[in-house]
C-alpha positions in Angstrom: 2.9 32.4 -11.2 5.4 30.8 -8.7 5.7 27.0 -8.5 6.0 24.5 -5.7 7.1 21.7 -8.1 10.4 21.1 -6.3 8.9 21.4 -2.9 6.3 18.7 -3.7 9.2 16.5 -4.9 11.0 17.1 -1.6 7.9 16.1 0.4 7.2 13.0 -1.8 10.8 11.9 -1.1 10.3 12.4 2.6 7.2 10.2 2.3 9.3 7.4 0.9 11.2 4.5 2.7 14.6 5.0 1.1 16.9 2.1 0.6 19.5 3.5 3.0 17.0 4.4 5.8 16.9 2.8 9.2 13.3 1.7 8.6 14.2 0.0 5.3 17.0 -1.9 7.0 14.6 -3.0 9.8 12.0 -4.2 7.3 14.5 -6.2 5.2 16.0 -7.8 8.3 12.5 -8.7 9.6 11.4 -10.1 6.3 14.5 -12.3 6.1 13.9 -13.5 9.6 10.2 -14.2 8.9 10.9 -16.1 5.7 13.6 -18.2 7.4 11.3 -19.2 10.2 8.4 -19.9 7.9 10.6 -22.3 5.9 11.9 -23.8 9.1 8.4 -24.4 10.4 6.5 -25.5 7.3 9.3 -26.9 5.1 7.9 -28.5 1.9 4.4 -27.5 2.8 5.4 -24.0 1.5 5.9 -23.6 -2.3 6.9 -19.9 -2.3 6.9 -16.8 -0.1 6.1 -13.7 -2.1 6.4 -10.0 -1.2 3.6 -7.9 -2.8 1.5 -4.8 -2.1 2.5 -1.2 -1.6 5.9 -2.1 -0.1 6.9 -3.7 -3.4 5.2 -0.8 -5.4 7.2 1.7 -3.3 4.0 3.6 -2.5 3.8 2.8 1.3 4.9 5.5 3.7 7.3 5.5 6.6 5.7 4.7 9.9 6.2 8.4 11.0 3.7 9.4 8.4 1.3 6.5 8.3 0.7 4.4 11.5 -1.2 1.8 9.3 1.7 1.2 7.0 2.3 -2.5 6.6 4.2 -5.1 4.5 2.3 -7.8 2.7 3.8 -11.3 2.5 2.0 -14.1 0.6 2.7 -17.6 1.8 1.9 -20.0 -1.0 1.1 -23.4 0.5 1.2 -26.8 -1.1 -2.6 -27.0 -1.3 -2.7 -30.2 -3.4 -1.3 -32.0 -0.4 -2.7 -30.0 2.6 -6.2 -29.2 1.3 -7.0 -27.0 4.3 -9.7 -24.4 4.3 -8.7 -20.7 4.8 -9.4 -20.7 8.5 -7.1 -23.6 9.1 -4.2 -22.0 7.2 -4.7 -18.8 9.2 -4.9 -20.9 12.4 -1.5 -22.5 11.7 0.1 -19.1 10.8 -1.2 -17.7 14.0 0.3 -20.7 15.9 3.6 -20.1 14.0 3.8 -16.5 15.1 3.1 -17.5 18.7 6.0 -20.0 18.6 8.6 -18.0 16.7 7.7 -14.4 17.7 6.3 -15.0 21.2 7.4 -11.5 22.4 5.5 -9.8 19.6 1.9 -9.0 18.9 0.0 -11.2 16.4 -3.7 -11.7 15.6 -6.1 -12.7 12.9 -7.4 -10.0 10.6 -9.2 -11.4 7.6 -7.8 -12.6 5.2 -4.5 -12.3 7.0 -2.5 -13.0 10.2 -0.9 -9.7 11.3 2.5 -9.8 13.0 3.8 -6.6 14.6 7.6 -6.4 14.8 9.5 -3.2 15.8 6.3 -1.1 15.5 5.8 -2.3 11.9 3.0 -4.6 10.7 3.5 -7.7 8.5 0.4 -9.1 6.9 0.9 -12.9 6.4 -1.6 -14.0 3.7 -2.1 -17.7 3.1 -2.5 -18.6 -0.6 -2.3 -21.4 -3.1 -2.0 -21.7 -6.9 -3.4 -24.1 -9.4 -3.5 -24.7 -13.2 -6.9 -23.6 -14.5 -7.3 -25.9 -17.5 -6.0 -28.3 -20.1 -5.1 -25.7 -22.7 -3.2 -23.2 -20.6 0.0 -23.2 -18.6 -1.0 -20.1 -16.6 -1.3 -20.6 -12.8 -4.0 -18.8 -10.9 -3.5 -17.6 -7.4 -6.1 -17.8 -4.6 -6.3 -16.1 -1.2 -9.0 -16.3 1.5 -12.3 -14.5 0.9 -13.6 -15.6 4.3 -13.0 -18.5 6.7 -14.3 -21.2 4.2 -14.0 -19.8 0.7 -11.2 -18.7 -1.6 -11.0 -15.8 -4.2 -8.8 -15.4 -7.2 -6.1 -12.7 -7.0 -3.2 -11.4 -9.1 -0.7 -10.1 -6.6 1.4 -8.4 -9.2 -1.2 -7.3 -11.7 -1.9 -3.8 -10.2 1.8 -3.2 -9.6 2.6 -3.8 -13.3 -0.2 -1.4 -14.3 1.0 1.3 -11.9 4.6 0.9 -13.2 3.3 1.6 -16.7 1.2 4.6 -15.6 4.0 6.0 -13.5 6.6 5.8 -16.4 4.1 7.4 -18.7 3.8 10.5 -16.5 7.4 11.2 -15.9 7.6 8.9 -12.9 5.4 11.2 -10.9 2.3 9.0 -10.3 3.9 7.1 -7.4 5.0 10.5 -5.9 1.3 11.7 -6.2 0.1 8.5 -4.5 2.6 9.0 -1.6 1.6 12.6 -1.2 -2.1 11.8 -1.1 -1.6 8.8 1.1 0.1 11.2 3.5 -3.0 13.4 3.4 -5.2 10.3 3.9 -3.3 9.4 7.0 -3.4 13.0 8.4 -7.1 13.1 7.6 -7.9 9.9 9.5 -8.1 7.5 6.6 -11.3 8.6 4.8 -10.2 6.3 1.9 -8.9 2.8 2.1 -5.2 3.0 1.1 -5.4 0.4 -1.7 -8.5 2.0 -3.3 -6.8 5.4 -3.1 -3.9 4.0 -5.1 -6.2 2.4 -7.6 -8.3 5.5 -8.1 -5.2 7.6 -8.8 -3.7 5.0 -11.1 -6.9 5.1 -13.2 -6.7 8.9 -13.8 -5.7 10.2 -17.2 -2.5 12.1 -16.5 -0.8 14.0 -19.3 2.6 15.6 -19.4 5.3 15.2 -16.7 4.7 18.0 -14.2 4.3 16.8 -10.5 2.6 20.0 -9.4 0.0 19.9 -12.1 -0.6 16.2 -11.6 -1.0 16.6 -7.8 -3.7 19.3 -8.2 -5.3 17.3 -11.0 -5.5 14.2 -8.9 -7.2 16.1 -6.0 -9.7 17.6 -8.5 -10.5 14.2 -9.9 -10.8 12.4 -6.6 -14.4 11.4 -6.1 -16.2 13.1 -3.2 -18.9 10.5 -3.1 -18.1 8.0 -0.4 -20.0 5.6 1.8 -19.6 7.8 4.8 -20.6 11.5 5.1 -17.5 12.2 7.2 -15.2 10.8 4.4 -17.0 13.0 1.8 -16.5 16.1 3.9 -12.8 15.4 4.3 -12.3 15.1 0.6 -14.3 18.3 0.0 -12.0 20.0 2.5 -9.0 18.6 0.6 -10.3 20.2 -2.6 -11.0 23.5 -0.9 -7.5 23.7 0.6 -5.9 22.8 -2.7 -7.7 25.7 -4.4 -6.3 28.0 -1.6 -2.8 26.8 -2.4 -3.4 27.5 -6.1 -4.7 31.0 -5.3 -1.6 31.8 -3.4 0.6 30.6 -6.2 -1.3 32.8 -8.7 -0.6 35.7 -6.3 3.1 34.7 -6.2 2.9 34.2 -2.4 5.0 31.0 -2.0 5.0 31.2 1.8 1.2 31.4 2.0 1.0 28.6 -0.5 3.1 26.3 1.6 1.1 27.2 4.7 -2.1 26.2 3.0 -0.4 23.1 1.6 0.4 21.9 5.1 -3.3 22.0 6.0 -3.3 19.1 3.5 0.1 17.4 4.1 2.1 16.6 7.2 
């Protein structure tokens, strides 16, 4: 049976914002500018500015393959002094974007303020941290749950788990995530991006073969979704992946690639 292992690796690399790419350079330049202007605007009212999410995990896709690709930036405020509610923090962040990025688009999108620069979206998330007790030195982070309430979060917890899972499966799990996020974008986003990553990270991969892991992840992906349309798209994904495997068993690599690109851009 022929293999498309190397072809899948090639695609996974195309669905990656490489460090020497124009897009990567634009993102890093924008991040530096945003951080500088945040510090200029808020000064000591900000304790830290933390990059997190799929950009840090290296699982977000280039804009060409995912129009919803974004970069998450957590702004940790001095909440002990300010004591604002979530809505007020977001109000001030929206005012900040209006002052410093007046030629760009910005808007509230719970729990964030979204800033669009050079066709890329930056999610500015207000946050604060506090010591949770007398007998611990651990700090717990909070982000808005709604306009008046906060919820606990661990911005790096999932990233650490994914790093362990990725290393345990020959550094292929992040490749599988990028491949299936490319399918998700092409299919009209039947699955929320973050939950797709979590579902794949929770699968029990074994070995170190990307091709086997890719088809295994598709097989294990749950078809039961809140919308009938999403369920149908996942079933179509499973059907097309079986067509790819049939072609591989018949040693027809061209037909396999043709079926594969009914799944992937």
